[in-house]
Structures are given as C-alpha cells and as structure tokens.
C-alpha positions as a Markdown table, in Angstrom:
| # | Residue | x | y | z |
|---|---|---|---|---|
| 1 | Met | 121.6 | 82.8 | 111.4 |
| 2 | Arg | 119.7 | 83.6 | 114.5 |
| 3 | Phe | 116.6 | 85.5 | 115.7 |
| 4 | Val | 117.0 | 89.0 | 117.1 |
| 5 | Ala | 115.6 | 89.3 | 120.6 |
| 6 | Leu | 112.6 | 91.6 | 120.7 |
| 7 | Ser | 111.1 | 93.5 | 123.6 |
| 8 | Val | 107.6 | 94.7 | 122.9 |
| 9 | Arg | 105.0 | 96.9 | 124.5 |
| 10 | Ala | 101.6 | 96.2 | 122.9 |
| 11 | Ile | 98.8 | 98.7 | 122.7 |
| 12 | Arg | 95.3 | 98.2 | 121.1 |
| 13 | Leu | 95.9 | 99.2 | 117.5 |
| 14 | Arg | 99.7 | 99.1 | 117.2 |
| 15 | Asn | 102.7 | 97.4 | 118.7 |
| 16 | Ala | 105.7 | 99.4 | 119.8 |
| 17 | Ile | 108.9 | 97.4 | 119.3 |
| 18 | Val | 111.6 | 98.8 | 121.5 |
| 19 | Ile | 115.2 | 97.9 | 120.6 |
| 20 | Ala | 118.3 | 99.8 | 121.8 |
| 21 | Gly | 116.1 | 102.5 | 123.2 |
| 22 | Arg | 114.3 | 103.1 | 119.9 |
| 23 | Ser | 110.6 | 102.6 | 119.4 |
| 24 | Phe | 109.1 | 101.3 | 116.1 |
| 25 | Ser | 105.3 | 101.3 | 115.5 |
| 26 | Leu | 104.5 | 98.2 | 113.5 |
| 27 | Ser | 101.4 | 96.1 | 112.9 |
| 28 | Ala | 101.1 | 92.5 | 114.3 |
| 29 | Arg | 101.2 | 91.3 | 110.7 |
| 30 | Phe | 104.4 | 93.2 | 110.1 |
| 31 | Ile | 106.0 | 91.9 | 113.3 |
| 32 | Ser | 105.2 | 88.4 | 112.0 |
| 33 | Thr | 106.9 | 89.0 | 108.7 |
| 34 | Leu | 110.0 | 90.5 | 110.4 |
| 35 | Ser | 110.1 | 87.7 | 112.9 |
| 36 | Gln | 110.2 | 85.0 | 110.2 |
| 37 | Ile | 113.2 | 86.6 | 108.4 |
| 38 | Arg | 116.4 | 85.3 | 110.0 |
| 39 | Leu | 118.8 | 88.2 | 110.5 |
| 40 | Ser | 122.2 | 88.4 | 112.1 |
| 41 | Thr | 122.1 | 91.9 | 113.6 |
| 42 | Thr | 119.7 | 94.4 | 115.0 |
| 43 | Lys | 120.9 | 96.9 | 112.4 |
| 44 | Asp | 119.9 | 94.5 | 109.6 |
| 45 | Lys | 116.6 | 94.1 | 111.2 |
| 46 | Phe | 115.4 | 97.6 | 110.8 |
| 47 | Asp | 117.5 | 99.1 | 108.0 |
| 48 | Gly | 115.2 | 98.7 | 105.0 |
| 49 | Ser | 112.7 | 96.6 | 107.0 |
| 50 | Ala | 109.8 | 97.7 | 104.8 |
| 51 | Glu | 111.6 | 96.4 | 101.8 |
| 52 | Lys | 112.3 | 93.1 | 103.5 |
| 53 | Ser | 108.6 | 92.8 | 104.4 |
| 54 | Ala | 107.8 | 93.4 | 100.7 |
| 55 | Ile | 110.3 | 90.6 | 99.7 |
| 56 | Ala | 108.6 | 88.2 | 102.2 |
| 57 | Ala | 105.1 | 89.0 | 100.7 |
| 58 | Asp | 106.4 | 88.7 | 97.2 |
| 59 | Arg | 108.0 | 85.3 | 98.0 |
| 60 | Asn | 104.7 | 83.7 | 99.1 |
| 61 | Lys | 102.1 | 85.5 | 97.1 |
| 62 | Gln | 102.5 | 83.4 | 94.0 |
| 63 | Pro | 102.3 | 80.0 | 95.8 |
| 64 | Ile | 99.2 | 81.2 | 97.5 |
| 65 | Leu | 97.7 | 82.4 | 94.2 |
| 66 | Glu | 98.3 | 79.0 | 92.6 |
| 67 | Val | 96.2 | 77.3 | 95.3 |
| 68 | Leu | 93.5 | 80.0 | 95.0 |
| 69 | Gln | 93.3 | 79.2 | 91.3 |
| 70 | Lys | 92.3 | 75.7 | 92.1 |
| 71 | Tyr | 89.3 | 76.9 | 94.0 |
| 72 | Ile | 88.3 | 80.2 | 92.6 |
| 73 | Asp | 86.9 | 80.7 | 89.1 |
| 74 | Gln | 86.7 | 83.8 | 87.0 |
| 75 | Ser | 83.1 | 84.7 | 88.0 |
| 76 | Ser | 82.0 | 87.8 | 89.9 |
| 77 | Leu | 82.9 | 86.5 | 93.4 |
| 78 | Lys | 83.0 | 88.6 | 96.6 |
| 79 | Ile | 86.3 | 88.1 | 98.4 |
| 80 | Leu | 86.9 | 89.5 | 101.9 |
| 81 | Glu | 90.4 | 89.5 | 103.3 |
| 82 | Ile | 90.8 | 89.8 | 107.1 |
| 83 | Ser | 94.2 | 91.2 | 108.1 |
| 84 | Ser | 95.4 | 92.4 | 104.7 |
| 85 | Gly | 98.8 | 93.7 | 106.0 |
| 86 | Thr | 100.4 | 96.1 | 103.5 |
| 87 | Gly | 98.0 | 95.0 | 100.7 |
| 88 | Arg | 100.6 | 93.3 | 98.5 |
| 89 | His | 98.8 | 89.9 | 98.5 |
| 90 | Ile | 95.3 | 91.2 | 97.7 |
| 91 | Met | 96.6 | 93.5 | 94.9 |
| 92 | His | 98.5 | 90.5 | 93.4 |
| 93 | Phe | 95.4 | 88.3 | 93.6 |
| 94 | Ala | 93.1 | 90.9 | 92.2 |
| 95 | Thr | 95.1 | 91.2 | 88.9 |
| 96 | His | 94.4 | 87.5 | 88.3 |
| 97 | Phe | 90.7 | 87.6 | 89.2 |
| 98 | Pro | 89.5 | 90.7 | 87.5 |
| 99 | Asn | 85.8 | 89.9 | 87.8 |
| 100 | Ala | 85.9 | 89.4 | 91.5 |
| 101 | Ile | 85.4 | 92.1 | 94.1 |
| 102 | Phe | 88.2 | 92.2 | 96.7 |
| 103 | Gln | 87.6 | 93.9 | 100.1 |
| 104 | Pro | 90.7 | 94.3 | 102.2 |
| 105 | Ser | 90.6 | 95.1 | 105.9 |
| 106 | Glu | 93.0 | 95.8 | 108.8 |
| 107 | Ile | 93.0 | 96.8 | 112.4 |
| 108 | Asp | 96.3 | 98.7 | 112.1 |
| 109 | Thr | 96.0 | 102.2 | 110.8 |
| 110 | Val | 99.5 | 102.2 | 109.3 |
| 111 | Ser | 98.6 | 99.1 | 107.2 |
| 112 | Ile | 95.4 | 100.7 | 106.1 |
| 113 | His | 97.4 | 103.7 | 104.9 |
| 114 | Ser | 99.7 | 101.4 | 103.0 |
| 115 | Ile | 96.8 | 99.7 | 101.2 |
| 116 | Asn | 95.3 | 103.0 | 100.3 |
| 117 | Met | 98.6 | 104.2 | 98.9 |
| 118 | Leu | 98.8 | 101.1 | 96.7 |
| 119 | Ile | 95.3 | 101.7 | 95.4 |
| 120 | Asp | 95.9 | 105.4 | 94.7 |
| 121 | Lys | 99.2 | 104.7 | 92.9 |
| 122 | Tyr | 97.8 | 101.8 | 90.9 |
| 123 | Lys | 97.0 | 103.8 | 87.8 |
| 124 | Pro | 98.2 | 103.3 | 84.2 |
| 125 | Asn | 101.3 | 105.4 | 83.5 |
| 126 | Gly | 100.4 | 107.6 | 86.4 |
| 127 | Glu | 102.6 | 109.4 | 88.9 |
| 128 | Gly | 104.3 | 106.9 | 91.1 |
| 129 | Ser | 103.9 | 104.0 | 88.6 |
| 130 | Glu | 107.6 | 103.0 | 88.7 |
| 131 | Glu | 107.6 | 103.0 | 92.5 |
| 132 | Val | 104.6 | 100.7 | 92.6 |
| 133 | Met | 106.1 | 98.5 | 89.9 |
| 134 | Arg | 109.2 | 98.0 | 92.1 |
| 135 | Ala | 107.2 | 97.5 | 95.3 |
| 136 | Val | 104.6 | 95.0 | 94.1 |
| 137 | Gly | 106.2 | 93.2 | 91.2 |
| 138 | Gln | 106.2 | 94.0 | 87.5 |
| 139 | Arg | 104.8 | 90.8 | 86.1 |
| 140 | Ser | 101.5 | 91.1 | 88.0 |
| 141 | Phe | 100.7 | 94.4 | 86.5 |
| 142 | Leu | 101.2 | 93.7 | 82.8 |
| 143 | Asp | 98.1 | 93.2 | 80.7 |
| 144 | Glu | 98.9 | 92.8 | 77.0 |
| 145 | Lys | 95.2 | 93.1 | 76.1 |
| 146 | Ala | 95.1 | 96.6 | 77.5 |
| 147 | Leu | 98.0 | 97.7 | 75.2 |
| 148 | Ser | 97.1 | 100.4 | 72.7 |
| 149 | Pro | 97.9 | 99.7 | 69.0 |
| 150 | Asn | 100.9 | 102.0 | 69.3 |
| 151 | Arg | 102.4 | 100.1 | 72.3 |
| 152 | Lys | 104.7 | 97.1 | 72.1 |
| 153 | Val | 104.2 | 94.1 | 74.3 |
| 154 | Gly | 107.6 | 94.6 | 76.0 |
| 155 | Glu | 106.7 | 98.1 | 77.2 |
| 156 | Val | 105.8 | 98.6 | 80.9 |
| 157 | Leu | 102.1 | 99.3 | 81.4 |
| 158 | Leu | 100.2 | 99.5 | 84.6 |
| 159 | Val | 96.6 | 98.3 | 84.6 |
| 160 | Glu | 94.2 | 100.2 | 86.8 |
| 161 | Leu | 92.5 | 97.9 | 89.3 |
| 162 | Arg | 88.8 | 98.6 | 89.7 |
| 163 | Asn | 88.1 | 95.5 | 91.8 |
| 164 | Val | 89.9 | 96.4 | 95.0 |
| 165 | Arg | 87.9 | 98.4 | 97.4 |
| 166 | Val | 89.0 | 100.9 | 100.0 |
| 167 | Pro | 90.2 | 98.9 | 103.1 |
| 168 | Leu | 87.9 | 98.6 | 106.1 |
| 169 | Phe | 88.9 | 98.9 | 109.8 |
| 170 | Ile | 88.0 | 95.6 | 111.3 |
| 171 | Asp | 88.8 | 94.3 | 114.7 |
| 172 | Val | 88.2 | 90.6 | 114.2 |
| 173 | Ser | 88.0 | 90.0 | 118.0 |
| 174 | Glu | 84.8 | 92.1 | 118.0 |
| 175 | Pro | 81.4 | 90.4 | 117.0 |
| 176 | Val | 80.8 | 90.6 | 113.3 |
| 177 | Gln | 77.6 | 92.5 | 113.9 |
| 178 | Arg | 79.8 | 95.4 | 115.0 |
| 179 | Trp | 81.8 | 95.5 | 111.8 |
| 180 | Phe | 81.0 | 98.2 | 109.3 |
| 181 | Leu | 80.7 | 96.1 | 106.2 |
| 182 | Pro | 79.4 | 97.2 | 102.8 |
| 183 | Ala | 75.8 | 96.2 | 102.2 |
| 184 | Asp | 76.8 | 93.6 | 99.6 |
| 185 | Phe | 79.1 | 91.9 | 102.0 |
| 186 | Gly | 76.4 | 91.1 | 104.5 |
| 187 | Ala | 75.4 | 87.8 | 106.1 |
| 188 | Gly | 75.6 | 84.8 | 103.8 |
| 189 | Ser | 76.9 | 86.8 | 100.8 |
| 190 | Val | 80.7 | 86.3 | 100.8 |
| 191 | Asp | 82.2 | 83.7 | 98.5 |
| 192 | Val | 85.7 | 83.6 | 99.9 |
| 193 | Leu | 87.3 | 84.8 | 103.1 |
| 194 | Leu | 91.1 | 85.1 | 103.1 |
| 195 | Asn | 93.3 | 85.2 | 106.1 |
| 196 | Ile | 97.1 | 85.2 | 105.7 |
| 197 | Asn | 99.7 | 85.1 | 108.5 |
| 198 | Met | 97.3 | 86.2 | 111.2 |
| 199 | Ile | 96.4 | 83.2 | 113.3 |
| 200 | His | 99.8 | 82.7 | 114.9 |
| 201 | Val | 100.0 | 86.4 | 116.0 |
| 202 | Ser | 96.5 | 86.6 | 117.3 |
| 203 | Ser | 94.7 | 86.1 | 120.6 |
| 204 | Asn | 92.2 | 83.3 | 121.0 |
| 205 | Ala | 89.4 | 85.9 | 120.9 |
| 206 | Ala | 90.6 | 87.1 | 117.4 |
| 207 | Ile | 90.8 | 83.5 | 116.1 |
| 208 | Asp | 87.3 | 82.7 | 117.5 |
| 209 | Gly | 86.1 | 85.9 | 115.8 |
| 210 | Leu | 87.5 | 84.8 | 112.5 |
| 211 | Phe | 85.7 | 81.5 | 112.5 |
| 212 | Trp | 82.4 | 83.1 | 113.8 |
| 213 | Ala | 82.6 | 85.7 | 111.1 |
| 214 | Ser | 83.1 | 83.0 | 108.5 |
| 215 | Arg | 80.0 | 81.2 | 109.7 |
| 216 | Ile | 77.9 | 84.4 | 109.5 |
| 217 | Leu | 79.3 | 85.9 | 106.2 |
| 218 | Leu | 80.1 | 82.9 | 104.0 |
| 219 | Lys | 77.6 | 81.5 | 101.6 |
| 220 | Ala | 76.3 | 78.1 | 102.8 |
| 221 | Asn | 77.6 | 75.1 | 100.9 |
| 222 | Thr | 79.8 | 77.1 | 98.5 |
| 223 | Gly | 81.7 | 79.6 | 100.8 |
| 224 | Leu | 85.4 | 79.1 | 101.5 |
| 225 | Leu | 87.7 | 80.2 | 104.3 |
| 226 | Leu | 91.4 | 80.0 | 103.4 |
| 227 | Thr | 94.0 | 80.5 | 106.2 |
| 228 | Tyr | 97.8 | 80.6 | 105.6 |
| 229 | Gly | 100.6 | 80.5 | 108.0 |
| 230 | Ala | 102.7 | 78.3 | 110.3 |
| 231 | Tyr | 101.0 | 75.6 | 112.4 |
| 232 | Ala | 101.6 | 72.8 | 114.8 |
| 233 | Val | 100.5 | 69.3 | 113.7 |
| 234 | Gly | 99.5 | 66.6 | 116.1 |
| 235 | Gly | 100.9 | 68.5 | 119.1 |
| 236 | His | 104.3 | 68.9 | 117.4 |
| 237 | Ile | 106.0 | 71.9 | 115.8 |
| 238 | Thr | 108.5 | 71.2 | 113.0 |
| 239 | Pro | 111.2 | 72.0 | 111.9 |
| 240 | Glu | 113.4 | 73.6 | 114.4 |
| 241 | Ser | 113.1 | 77.0 | 112.7 |
| 242 | Asn | 109.3 | 76.9 | 113.4 |
| 243 | Val | 110.0 | 76.0 | 117.1 |
| 244 | Glu | 112.3 | 79.0 | 117.4 |
| 245 | Phe | 109.7 | 81.2 | 115.6 |
| 246 | Asp | 107.0 | 80.0 | 118.0 |
| 247 | Arg | 109.2 | 80.7 | 121.0 |
| 248 | Thr | 110.0 | 84.2 | 119.7 |
| 249 | Ile | 106.5 | 85.4 | 119.1 |
| 250 | Arg | 105.3 | 84.0 | 122.5 |
| 251 | Gln | 108.0 | 86.2 | 124.1 |
| 252 | Ile | 106.5 | 89.1 | 122.2 |
| 253 | Asn | 103.0 | 88.3 | 123.3 |
| 254 | Pro | 102.0 | 85.3 | 125.4 |
| 255 | Glu | 98.7 | 85.1 | 123.6 |
| 256 | Trp | 100.5 | 84.4 | 120.3 |
| 257 | Gly | 102.0 | 81.2 | 119.0 |
| 258 | Leu | 101.7 | 78.4 | 116.4 |
| 259 | Arg | 98.2 | 76.8 | 116.8 |
| 260 | Asp | 97.7 | 73.1 | 116.3 |
| 261 | Ile | 95.7 | 72.3 | 113.2 |
| 262 | Ala | 93.5 | 70.0 | 115.4 |
| 263 | Val | 92.5 | 73.0 | 117.6 |
| 264 | Ile | 91.8 | 75.1 | 114.5 |
| 265 | Glu | 89.7 | 72.4 | 113.0 |
| 266 | Glu | 87.6 | 72.1 | 116.2 |
| 267 | Lys | 86.9 | 75.8 | 116.0 |
| 268 | Ala | 85.9 | 75.3 | 112.4 |
| 269 | Ile | 83.5 | 72.5 | 113.2 |
| 270 | Asn | 81.8 | 74.5 | 115.9 |
| 271 | Asn | 81.1 | 77.2 | 113.3 |
| 272 | Asp | 79.7 | 74.9 | 110.5 |
| 273 | Leu | 83.0 | 74.8 | 108.6 |
| 274 | Arg | 84.8 | 71.6 | 107.3 |
| 275 | Leu | 88.5 | 71.4 | 106.9 |
| 276 | Ser | 88.7 | 69.9 | 103.4 |
| 277 | Lys | 92.3 | 70.2 | 102.4 |
| 278 | Ile | 95.7 | 71.1 | 103.8 |
| 279 | Phe | 98.4 | 72.3 | 101.4 |
| 280 | Asp | 102.1 | 72.2 | 102.3 |
| 281 | Met | 103.6 | 75.5 | 101.3 |
| 282 | Pro | 107.1 | 76.9 | 101.0 |
| 283 | Ala | 109.1 | 78.0 | 104.1 |
| 284 | Asn | 107.3 | 75.4 | 106.3 |
| 285 | Asn | 103.9 | 77.1 | 106.1 |
| 286 | Lys | 100.5 | 75.5 | 105.3 |
| 287 | Leu | 97.4 | 76.7 | 103.6 |
| 288 | Leu | 94.1 | 75.4 | 105.0 |
| 289 | Ile | 90.9 | 75.2 | 103.0 |
| 290 | Phe | 87.6 | 75.2 | 105.0 |
| 291 | Glu | 84.2 | 74.7 | 103.3 |
| 292 | Arg | 81.1 | 76.4 | 104.7 |
| 293 | Gln | 78.5 | 73.7 | 105.5 |
| 294 | Asn | 74.7 | 74.1 | 105.6 |
| 295 | His | 73.6 | 73.0 | 109.1 |
C-alpha cells in the first residue's frame, strides 16, 4: 500500500485538496485522517471518504476512552475539546461520562456543521436514528436503564445526550482572550482539555496557543490536558509508516509535521504544565497526559 500524492491550496478556514482537476474542501483534521489511511488509488481515496474517516475515528475512540477512564471520574466535570473534527470522539466519550459537560469546538465550518448534525439527530427513536446508529456505533448509544418496562434489552434505543453543547468556533492560534467561551468555561474553570489528531497538522502558533489556553483555562493542580496523535521521540520518527506520514503532511503544508515529544514538553513546562504520562496507542500513536501545576 502507498500514500496518494496530494496537492493542496490552503486557505484560512478550509483546505482545498486538488486531485485530477477536482477540488475537495476538507478540514485539517479530515486531511489528517485521510492521510493516515493507506490507499492504493486516488479513486479509493475519495469514494466514500467520509465513511473511511468515520471508520478511523471509530477505530481509536475506544482506546482513547479507556485512558480517559483512568483519569476522569463520574463527577460533574467541564471538558473542552479543541479541534473536535466531525464530533464522533466527543459523542462517544459523552455517553460514558453522563455527568460531565462536553464543549466541542472547531475552526472548520464543515466540521461544526457535522457536529451539529450529530447533536440534532441524537434523539431517542427520532428521525435519523438509524443513520446516527450506523455512523457513530450502536454500542455507545445503548442505555439499558433508560428502557421502558415494555422494551426488551436487545432492542435498539438511542439515548438523548444533554451533556454535549453546541460547538464553538475557535481559532486556537488566536489568544484565548479572543475566544467566545461560555461563562462557565472561563479562566481556571476547565477540568479537562482534549486535543485529538491536531498537533501534527498545525502551525507552531496553533500549538503554542493550545498550551497557552491550557495554562489559562485549566484548574490549577487538578486540570488535565490530553493530546493524542503521532509524535517523534528523541529526534527520531518510527516506524517507517510514520516517517512516510510525516513526509506527506509536510508536502501538504510545510508548517505541519510530527513534533518531537521533547519539544512539546518544553512548551508545556513554559505554561505551567507537567508531562506526567505517555501512553502507547494503536497504529503507532501516543496519548500524552499533562497536569496543570500551580506556579
């Protein structure tokens, strides 16, 4: 299997991928997902690409959840996700932490629309329920406690989520003071900040903005920043598939690329965050846990 060569013209809110004379408007997060799927032909790349993106999200959402469950309890936490993509991750997590408030965000208007569609369709036995069930995964939406006395456990039932808010437009490269955050997600009030598959497809300004925002928004001593994706370690990228992935995304945008964990850790230290744990994840990815310090 090989990577498909991509030619990209980037604009502020979207990226236009141009292949064989056709232009496709995709978010940076979506480009990342597509780039990591090894495909043999250009036709395979874009026929059903949304479905392949969903498959990629479904593949890693459970391993990420299992790490979250080691650090997040069932109390009424406030969880902000930067770069929520299509929203599949945050919807999956929200079903497992019903007492937490999840606030998704994106810079890409197409992704914001996708998240809103999931929220709108996520209603018990409502119109579009079967479509959502297929798109996000049936097991995450089953809640046996919510079954009426006349329903059997084996029947499909969608549980309406009330703990996922309408997504915000956030440009993480902008100072956090310019973000339009809800009043209850202000400075020092956020328990967990999630960031999945963004760092390797971001400018240095965006990465710096992520860590600066973590310093401002997370609760001192207890707040957590969790970042997931592919990284270099000790100046080296392994295995070869990650080397090829790094080369591909740098061709798309020279500001992108796999960052070394040591570089990321330095940014964290400069913003009163301590790298406390590194989890090896499937598909040669890692999940980094940063704790907000009180300095």
